[in-house]
C-alpha positions as CSV (number, residue, x, y, z in Angstrom):
1,M,134.7,95.7,134.9
2,P,132.9,98.3,137.2
3,K,129.7,97.6,138.8
4,F,126.9,100.1,138.7
5,F,123.8,99.0,139.7
6,D,123.3,97.1,143.3
7,T,126.1,99.0,145.1
8,P,126.3,101.4,147.5
9,I,126.8,104.3,145.3
10,Y,123.8,103.7,143.0
11,D,121.8,103.0,146.4
12,L,122.7,106.5,147.8
13,I,122.4,108.1,144.5
14,T,118.9,106.9,144.1
15,S,118.4,107.5,147.7
16,K,119.3,111.3,147.2
17,I,117.0,111.7,144.3
18,D,114.2,110.8,146.2
19,E,115.0,113.4,148.9
20,T,115.6,116.2,146.6
21,Y,112.2,115.9,145.0
22,S,110.9,115.7,148.4
23,N,112.8,118.8,149.8
24,A,112.4,122.2,148.2
25,D,116.0,123.6,149.5
26,K,117.9,120.6,148.3
27,Y,115.9,121.3,145.0
28,V,116.8,124.8,144.9
29,E,120.4,124.1,145.7
30,I,120.9,121.8,143.1
31,Y,118.9,123.3,140.0
32,D,119.7,126.9,141.1
33,I,116.3,128.3,140.8
34,P,114.0,130.5,143.0
35,R,112.1,128.5,145.7
36,E,108.7,129.0,144.6
37,Q,109.6,127.6,141.2
38,A,111.3,124.7,142.9
39,E,108.0,124.1,144.7
40,V,106.0,124.0,141.6
41,E,108.7,121.6,140.0
42,I,108.5,119.2,142.8
43,S,104.9,119.0,142.8
44,F,104.8,118.6,139.4
45,N,107.4,115.9,139.3
46,T,105.0,112.9,139.6
47,S,102.6,113.8,137.0
48,L,105.5,114.0,134.6
49,K,106.8,110.8,135.9
50,D,103.3,108.9,135.4
51,A,103.1,110.6,131.8
52,A,106.4,109.3,130.9
53,S,105.5,106.0,132.3
54,L,102.6,106.0,129.9
55,G,104.7,106.9,126.8
56,N,105.3,110.2,126.6
57,K,108.5,110.9,125.4
58,E,109.1,114.4,126.3
59,A,108.0,114.1,129.8
60,R,110.7,111.1,130.2
61,E,113.5,113.4,128.2
62,Y,112.6,116.4,130.6
63,L,113.0,113.8,133.6
64,I,116.6,112.3,132.3
65,N,117.5,115.5,131.8
66,Q,116.8,117.0,135.3
67,Y,118.5,113.5,136.5
68,S,121.5,114.7,134.4
69,K,122.0,117.9,136.3
70,F,121.5,116.4,139.7
71,L,123.8,113.6,139.0
72,L,126.5,116.3,137.6
73,Y,126.2,117.9,141.1
74,F,125.9,114.8,143.4
75,M,129.5,113.6,141.7
76,K,131.3,116.8,142.1
77,K,130.4,117.2,145.7
78,N,131.2,113.7,147.0
79,R,134.3,113.8,144.5
80,I,133.1,110.7,142.2
81,D,134.9,110.1,139.1
82,V,131.8,109.1,136.6
83,D,134.5,106.9,134.9
84,E,134.5,104.7,137.8
85,L,130.8,104.0,138.0
86,I,130.6,103.2,133.8
87,D,133.2,102.6,131.9
88,F,133.1,105.0,128.9
89,E,136.4,104.4,127.7
90,N,136.4,100.7,127.2
91,I,132.9,100.4,126.2
92,Q,132.9,96.4,126.2
93,N,133.9,96.7,129.7
94,N,130.6,96.9,131.3
95,D,127.4,94.9,132.2
96,I,125.5,94.5,128.9
97,I,122.5,96.2,129.7
98,I,124.7,99.4,129.9
99,S,126.9,98.5,126.9
100,F,123.3,97.9,124.9
101,E,122.2,101.8,126.2
102,F,125.3,103.3,124.9
103,L,124.2,101.6,121.2
104,M,121.0,102.3,121.7
105,N,121.8,106.2,122.1
106,V,123.3,106.4,118.8
107,M,120.8,103.7,116.8
108,D,117.5,102.5,116.4
109,I,117.0,99.0,117.4
110,G,114.8,98.7,114.1
111,D,117.8,99.8,111.9
112,I,119.9,97.7,113.6
113,I,117.6,94.5,113.1
114,K,117.7,95.4,109.3
115,E,121.4,96.5,108.6
116,Y,122.6,93.3,110.3
117,N,119.7,91.1,109.3
118,I,118.8,89.6,112.8
119,I,116.1,87.0,112.5
120,I,114.7,84.9,115.6
121,R,117.2,85.9,118.0
122,V,120.1,87.8,119.2
123,T,122.6,87.0,121.6
124,E,125.1,88.7,124.1
125,E,128.0,88.0,121.8
126,E,126.1,89.0,118.5
127,I,125.5,92.4,120.2
128,R,128.5,92.8,121.7
129,D,129.8,92.3,118.0
130,I,127.7,95.2,117.0
131,I,128.9,97.3,119.5
132,D,132.4,96.8,118.2
133,K,131.0,97.5,114.5
134,E,129.3,101.0,116.0
135,S,132.2,101.7,118.5
136,D,133.4,104.8,116.7
137,L,129.9,106.5,116.6
138,I,129.7,105.4,120.2
139,R,132.8,106.6,121.3
140,E,132.2,110.0,119.1
141,F,128.8,110.2,121.3
142,L,130.3,109.5,124.7
143,S,133.2,112.2,124.0
144,N,130.7,114.5,125.1
145,Q,130.7,114.5,129.2
146,A,127.2,115.6,129.1
147,N,126.4,112.6,127.1
148,R,128.2,110.4,129.7
149,F,125.8,112.0,132.5
150,K,122.9,111.8,130.1
151,I,123.9,107.6,129.8
152,M,124.1,107.3,133.7
153,A,120.8,109.3,134.1
154,T,118.6,107.1,131.8
155,L,119.7,103.9,133.2
156,V,119.0,105.3,136.6
157,Y,115.5,106.7,135.0
158,A,114.6,103.4,133.4
159,R,115.2,101.0,136.4
160,E,114.1,103.0,138.8
161,Y,110.8,105.0,137.1
162,G,110.8,103.2,134.0
163,Q,110.6,100.1,132.4
164,D,114.5,99.1,133.3
165,C,116.0,97.5,130.3
166,V,113.1,97.9,127.4
167,D,112.8,101.5,128.5
168,T,114.6,103.2,125.7
169,I,113.4,101.0,122.7
170,Q,109.7,101.9,123.7
171,H,110.4,104.5,121.8
172,H,112.3,103.0,118.5
173,N,111.2,102.2,115.3
174,I,109.6,98.5,116.1
175,N,106.4,96.9,116.4
176,E,105.9,95.6,119.4
177,I,107.9,94.9,122.9
178,G,106.9,91.7,124.7
179,I,107.9,90.0,127.9
180,L,107.3,86.2,128.8
181,D,109.0,86.2,131.8
182,T,112.6,87.2,133.6
183,N,114.8,86.4,130.9
184,Y,112.4,86.3,127.9
185,I,112.3,89.6,125.9
186,Y,111.2,90.1,122.7
187,V,110.7,92.8,120.0
188,I,108.7,92.4,116.9
189,K,110.1,94.1,113.8
190,G,108.8,92.4,111.0
191,D,109.2,88.8,112.7
192,K,109.6,88.3,116.7
193,I,113.4,88.5,117.7
194,H,114.3,87.2,120.6
195,L,116.8,89.5,122.8
196,K,118.8,87.0,124.5
197,F,120.9,89.5,126.5
198,L,118.8,91.1,128.2
199,Q,117.3,90.0,131.4
200,F,115.2,91.3,134.4
201,K,116.3,91.2,138.2
202,D,113.3,89.5,139.0
203,E,109.3,89.0,138.7
204,S,108.6,91.9,140.8
205,V,110.3,94.4,138.0
206,I,107.7,92.8,135.2
207,L,104.8,93.3,137.8
208,N,105.8,96.9,138.3
209,I,106.0,97.7,134.5
210,Q,102.7,95.8,133.9
211,K,100.8,98.1,137.0
212,K,102.7,101.3,135.9
213,T,101.7,100.8,132.2
214,T,98.1,100.3,132.8
215,Q,97.6,103.0,135.5
216,D,95.4,104.9,133.3
217,S,93.0,102.1,132.6
218,P,89.7,102.4,134.5
219,N,89.9,98.7,136.2
220,N,92.8,98.2,138.1
221,Y,95.8,94.8,137.4
222,D,95.3,92.7,140.1
223,Q,93.8,89.5,141.2
224,H,90.1,90.3,140.2
225,N,91.7,91.6,136.8
226,P,94.2,89.1,135.9
227,V,94.1,90.1,132.1
228,L,93.9,93.8,131.0
229,V,94.5,95.5,127.9
230,A,95.1,99.4,128.0
231,A,96.4,102.2,126.0
232,K,99.1,104.6,127.0
233,R,98.9,108.2,126.4
234,N,101.1,108.0,123.3
235,S,98.5,105.3,121.9
236,S,100.5,101.9,122.3
237,R,98.2,99.2,123.4
238,I,99.3,97.1,126.4
239,T,98.4,93.8,127.2
240,V,98.8,92.4,130.4
241,A,98.3,88.8,131.8
242,G,99.3,87.4,135.5
243,Y,97.8,86.2,138.7
244,G,95.8,83.4,138.2
245,C,94.9,83.0,134.6
246,T,98.6,82.4,133.2
247,P,100.4,79.2,134.2
248,T,102.5,78.7,137.5
249,H,101.4,82.8,138.2
250,D,103.9,83.8,135.0
251,L,104.0,87.7,134.2
252,Y,103.2,88.5,130.4
253,Y,103.4,92.0,128.9
254,N,102.6,93.2,125.1
255,E,103.1,96.6,123.9
256,R,102.0,97.4,120.4
257,I,103.8,100.2,119.6
258,F,101.5,102.8,117.4
259,N,104.6,104.8,115.9
260,L,103.2,105.4,112.6
261,S,105.4,107.0,110.2
262,K,103.4,109.7,108.2
263,I,104.1,108.0,104.6
264,T,102.6,109.1,101.5
265,L,100.9,107.7,98.7
266,E,103.9,109.3,96.7
267,E,106.6,108.2,98.7
268,M,105.3,104.6,98.6
269,R,105.0,104.7,94.6
270,D,108.3,106.5,94.2
271,S,110.9,105.7,97.3
272,Y,109.4,102.3,98.9
273,N,107.8,100.7,95.6
274,T,104.7,99.5,97.5
275,I,102.4,100.8,94.6
276,D,102.8,101.8,90.9
277,Q,101.2,104.8,89.0
278,L,98.2,103.5,88.1
279,I,97.4,102.0,91.7
280,Y,98.7,106.0,92.8
281,T,95.9,106.9,90.0
282,F,93.4,104.8,91.1
283,G,93.6,105.6,95.0
284,C,93.5,109.3,94.2
285,L,90.3,108.7,92.1
286,N,88.8,106.5,94.6
287,Q,89.5,109.0,97.4
288,K,88.1,111.8,95.3
289,G,84.8,109.8,94.2
290,R,84.1,109.2,98.0
291,G,84.8,105.4,97.4
292,S,84.4,103.2,100.4
293,H,87.5,101.1,100.6
294,F,89.2,98.5,103.1
295,I,93.0,98.1,103.9
296,T,93.4,94.3,104.4
297,G,96.6,91.8,104.8
298,S,97.5,88.8,106.6
299,D,100.5,89.7,108.2
300,M,101.2,91.8,111.6
301,G,102.9,94.9,110.8
302,V,102.7,94.5,107.1
303,G,101.5,98.3,107.1
304,K,97.8,98.2,106.9
305,S,97.0,101.5,109.2
306,T,100.1,103.5,107.4
307,F,98.6,102.5,103.9
308,L,95.1,104.1,105.4
309,L,96.7,107.2,106.7
310,A,98.0,107.6,103.2
311,M,94.6,107.3,101.6
312,L,93.2,109.5,104.3
313,E,95.6,112.5,103.2
314,K,94.2,112.0,99.6
315,V,90.6,113.0,100.9
316,P,89.8,116.6,99.6
317,D,90.4,118.9,102.5
318,E,87.0,120.4,101.9
319,W,85.3,117.3,103.8
320,G,84.8,116.5,107.2
321,I,86.7,113.3,108.3
322,G,85.6,111.2,111.2
323,V,87.7,108.8,112.5
324,L,86.7,106.0,115.0
325,D,89.5,104.2,116.9
326,T,90.3,102.4,120.5
327,Q,93.9,104.0,121.2
328,N,94.2,106.9,118.5
329,E,96.7,104.9,116.5
330,L,96.3,106.8,113.2
331,Q,96.8,109.7,115.1
332,S,95.6,111.6,112.0
333,R,94.6,115.1,113.3
334,K,98.6,115.4,114.4
335,K,99.6,114.3,111.1
336,Y,97.4,116.0,108.9
337,P,96.5,119.3,110.8
338,R,95.1,120.9,107.5
339,K,92.4,118.3,107.2
340,N,89.1,118.5,108.9
341,V,89.7,115.7,111.3
342,I,87.5,114.4,114.5
343,T,88.9,111.1,116.3
344,L,86.3,109.7,119.0
345,I,87.8,107.1,121.4
346,E,85.6,104.0,122.2
347,T,85.1,104.0,126.0
348,E,83.3,101.7,128.3
349,T,80.8,104.5,128.8
350,M,80.8,105.5,124.9
351,D,80.2,102.6,122.4
352,I,80.8,102.3,119.1
353,K,77.1,102.9,118.2
354,R,77.1,106.4,120.0
355,C,80.5,107.3,118.6
356,F,78.7,107.0,114.7
357,Q,75.8,108.9,115.6
358,I,77.9,111.9,117.2
359,M,80.1,111.5,114.1
360,L,77.1,111.9,111.6
361,K,75.7,114.6,114.0
362,M,79.2,116.6,113.3
363,A,78.7,116.7,109.6
364,R,81.4,113.9,109.0
365,D,81.6,113.1,104.7
366,V,84.0,110.3,105.3
367,L,84.2,107.7,108.4
368,Y,87.1,105.9,109.4
369,V,87.6,102.9,111.4
370,G,91.5,102.6,112.5
371,E,91.3,98.8,113.0
372,I,88.2,96.6,112.6
373,T,88.0,94.2,115.2
374,K,84.2,94.4,116.5
375,P,81.0,93.4,114.8
376,E,79.3,96.7,115.6
377,E,81.9,98.7,113.7
378,V,81.6,96.5,110.6
379,G,77.5,97.4,111.2
380,E,77.8,100.8,111.8
381,L,80.3,101.5,108.5
382,I,78.4,99.6,106.2
383,N,75.2,101.8,107.3
384,A,77.3,104.9,106.8
385,S,77.8,103.7,103.4
386,L,74.2,102.9,102.5
387,R,72.2,106.0,104.3
388,L,74.4,108.7,104.0
389,N,76.5,108.0,101.0
390,S,79.8,108.6,103.3
391,G,83.0,107.1,102.0
392,V,83.9,104.7,104.7
393,G,87.3,103.0,105.3
394,G,89.4,100.9,107.7
395,T,91.6,97.7,108.0
396,L,90.7,94.3,108.5
397,H,93.2,91.0,108.9
398,S,92.1,88.8,105.9
399,L,94.0,86.2,104.3
400,S,93.2,87.4,100.8
401,P,91.0,90.4,99.0
402,Y,88.4,87.1,98.6
403,E,87.6,86.1,102.1
404,V,86.8,89.8,102.8
405,V,83.0,89.6,102.1
406,T,83.0,86.5,104.2
407,N,84.5,87.9,107.1
408,L,82.7,91.0,106.9
409,R,79.2,89.0,107.1
410,N,80.4,86.5,110.1
411,L,81.2,89.7,112.4
412,M,77.8,91.2,111.1
413,L,76.0,88.4,111.9
414,R,76.9,88.9,115.7
415,T,75.4,92.3,115.7
416,D,71.7,92.8,116.6
417,M,71.6,94.7,113.0
418,Y,71.8,91.4,110.8
419,S,70.4,87.5,111.4
420,D,70.5,86.7,107.8
421,G,73.8,86.0,106.1
422,A,72.6,86.7,102.4
423,I,71.0,90.4,103.3
424,A,74.4,90.9,105.1
425,E,76.5,90.1,102.3
426,T,73.9,92.3,99.9
427,D,74.5,95.0,101.9
428,I,78.4,94.7,102.0
429,A,78.3,94.5,98.5
430,R,76.3,97.6,98.0
431,G,78.2,99.3,100.7
432,L,82.0,98.3,100.1
433,D,83.4,99.3,96.8
434,T,87.1,98.5,96.6
435,V,90.0,96.3,98.4
436,F,93.8,97.1,98.9
437,H,95.2,94.1,100.5
438,L,98.9,94.5,101.4
439,A,101.6,91.6,101.5
440,K,105.2,91.1,102.4
441,L,107.8,89.9,100.2
442,P,111.0,87.3,101.5
443,N,112.9,90.3,101.3
444,G,110.9,92.5,103.5
445,R,109.3,94.8,101.0
446,I,105.8,95.7,101.4
447,I,103.5,96.0,98.5
448,V,100.1,96.4,97.3
449,E,99.2,92.2,96.5
450,Y,95.7,92.7,95.3
451,V,93.4,95.9,94.3
452,V,90.0,94.4,94.0
453,E,86.6,95.8,93.5
454,V,83.5,94.0,95.3
455,E,81.0,94.4,92.8
456,Y,77.0,94.2,93.6
457,V,75.2,91.3,91.7
458,E,71.7,92.2,91.2
459,Q,69.4,89.1,92.4
460,D,65.8,91.0,92.2
461,H,64.4,91.6,88.8
462,Y,60.9,92.5,87.7
463,I,59.7,91.6,83.8
464,D,56.4,93.1,82.9
465,N,53.8,90.0,82.5
466,I,53.1,89.8,78.7
467,E,49.8,87.7,78.5
468,E,48.8,89.2,75.5
469,G,50.8,90.2,71.9
470,T,52.0,87.8,69.3
471,L,53.5,84.2,70.1
472,K,56.9,85.4,69.7
473,Q,56.7,88.2,72.2
474,R,55.3,85.5,74.9
475,M,58.0,83.2,74.1
476,M,60.7,85.8,74.5
477,N,59.3,87.0,77.7
478,F,59.8,83.2,78.8
479,L,62.9,82.8,77.8
480,K,64.1,85.9,79.6
481,L,62.1,84.5,82.7
482,A,64.0,81.4,82.4
483,Q,67.4,82.8,82.0
484,M,67.3,84.9,84.6
485,G,65.9,82.2,86.7
486,L,68.7,79.7,85.7
487,S,71.1,82.8,86.4
488,K,70.0,83.0,90.1
489,Y,70.2,79.0,90.8
490,L,73.3,79.0,89.7
491,Y,74.6,82.1,91.1
492,T,73.1,82.5,94.4
493,K,75.8,85.5,95.7
494,A,75.0,88.8,95.8
495,Y,78.4,90.0,95.0
496,K,81.4,89.1,92.9
497,Y,84.7,89.9,92.9
498,N,86.4,91.7,90.2
499,T,90.3,91.8,90.3
500,I,91.4,95.3,89.3
501,I,95.2,95.1,89.7
502,Q,97.6,92.4,90.7
503,Y,100.9,92.0,91.6
504,D,103.1,89.4,89.5
505,R,105.4,88.0,91.5
506,D,107.1,86.2,89.0
507,Y,107.8,89.5,86.8
508,D,107.8,91.7,89.6
509,I,105.3,94.0,88.1
510,W,101.8,95.3,88.8
511,V,99.4,94.0,86.0
512,P,96.1,95.4,85.0
513,K,93.7,92.7,84.8
514,T,90.0,94.3,84.3
515,M,88.3,97.9,84.3
516,P,86.5,98.9,87.4
517,S,82.9,98.2,86.7
518,E,80.0,101.0,85.4
519,Q,78.6,100.5,88.7
520,Y,81.4,101.9,90.6
521,F,82.2,105.0,88.1
522,T,78.4,105.3,88.2
523,K,78.6,105.8,92.0
524,I,81.8,108.1,92.1
525,K,80.5,110.1,88.9
526,K,78.9,112.7,91.2
527,Y,82.1,113.6,92.6
528,I,84.5,112.9,89.9
529,G,82.8,114.1,86.8
530,E,82.4,112.4,83.2
531,E,85.6,114.0,81.9
532,G,87.6,112.5,85.0
533,I,86.4,109.2,84.7
534,E,86.9,109.0,81.2
535,Q,90.7,110.0,81.7
536,F,91.3,107.1,83.9
537,K,89.3,104.6,81.9
538,E,91.9,105.8,79.0
539,Y,95.0,105.3,81.1
540,F,93.9,102.1,82.5
541,S,93.4,101.0,78.9
542,E,96.8,102.3,77.7
543,E,98.5,100.6,81.0
544,K,96.9,97.6,80.4
545,N,98.4,97.2,76.8
546,R,101.9,98.1,77.9
547,I,102.0,95.6,80.6
548,D,100.2,93.0,78.6
549,K,103.3,93.6,75.8
550,I,106.1,93.7,78.4
551,L,105.1,90.4,80.1
552,E,105.1,88.9,76.5
553,V,108.5,89.8,75.9
554,K,109.7,88.6,79.5
555,K,107.8,85.1,79.4
556,Q,109.5,84.7,75.7
557,E,112.9,85.6,77.1
558,R,112.1,83.4,80.0
559,S,111.2,80.5,77.4
560,R,114.7,80.9,75.4
561,C,116.6,80.7,78.9
562,K,115.1,77.2,79.7
563,E,115.7,76.3,76.1
């Protein structure tokens, strides 16, 4: 088995790369460009390496392409056969990190996890078995000499300037990359999967990754800041911990990858079976009516942000949209350039309250928060909904839709705006209209499990005193007062949950439960119109009758099967 890393040739390659990028004459000789251009590219190299370390995929590809050209020159000049360093013919006759890099260049690790049903962990033996099964694809890729140099350049770049053995997968379709120590690397694609075959040379490699990926943070990661949350320039969220705050000075690294796909509601309905036509119709109605909605779910990676982005796409193009985020996770302006979208990033000098004030001054009709984690975000969203009739939206972790008001209330009570739980609940009920709750089925399919309306319950009543009049009139007045008093005594909440649609797991069907309230329709009527509301009501009733009949037949069939 040829050895590539930690060899005299490898050390010579890296030293010559460093020399080339500090010597304009060498650079001109290798890349065959004018000296002036060489000096510009050399000076630009440092910023490119920083950009690549911070998630810029294009910068990374450019550097790898440049290193490929260097390696081609270096190997030819020194008469070194590239196949002597890496075995491109017998692809398994290499260190597992190299063989894995072959695989990563022809397949996405997210697709591998799904296709080969990988759960919990994957060993070297198992990943080599997958490499064998995909060997035809790998050999076709490696048959091109340029791709062989690209692989070698990628390995050099990843080890010297990137994230070592996890550098390539940072741009793959996964949710997270995690590092617990030198030999415990995991990824999250739905579930946590331990990549047992990967490991780092020593802890200095992990520390180097931590430092490079947090270099944009206003605080330095060091003994004085042993825990740090930062963001890459591609919006991935980096969380690092070490020094004195971890046992035996362990080094932890977590990269939350926000590579959100632009999946439309139509695709969720037609391709992914995440929603049905009724949920699609209601979602579009809600957006056109400027309804306030939260996307909830209890699982990580269940698709809350993806669904929120799909809902954002249904906001009419003539409206102004404001997005508040911490890492520009949604990237809504990039995904929907036709939309009038403004995104503000919360920073240490720009708090959430100030961001909201700026948004309102910029005539935003709809306000979104990418992920609600802070009390101030909830308070400002509800405030915007009540004061300005702005449609608001956001994602929230919640066990079920029926805990949303409680969860929001608890957050709001931690702000300066609220000190009374009942008042907070009242404002939530008046400001929030609907909850779309996502869940993941055992087979991995993601669905909208509930669509629930948060309906405001009026607790303040006034009845004219009738001190005169007939006995019957006075008795009726007394009965009304007694009835209202009893109602308030028995039900003290200012809200109730109205389940509009619920997914039936037993029969794999969405069941229309209850028509949205007149309170909801009155709110959206200003933008929808009476005709649009009546059409939806008619469609909802038809669907309810149709699904009820289907369920009745299915239940009868199941009953007969049991007999």
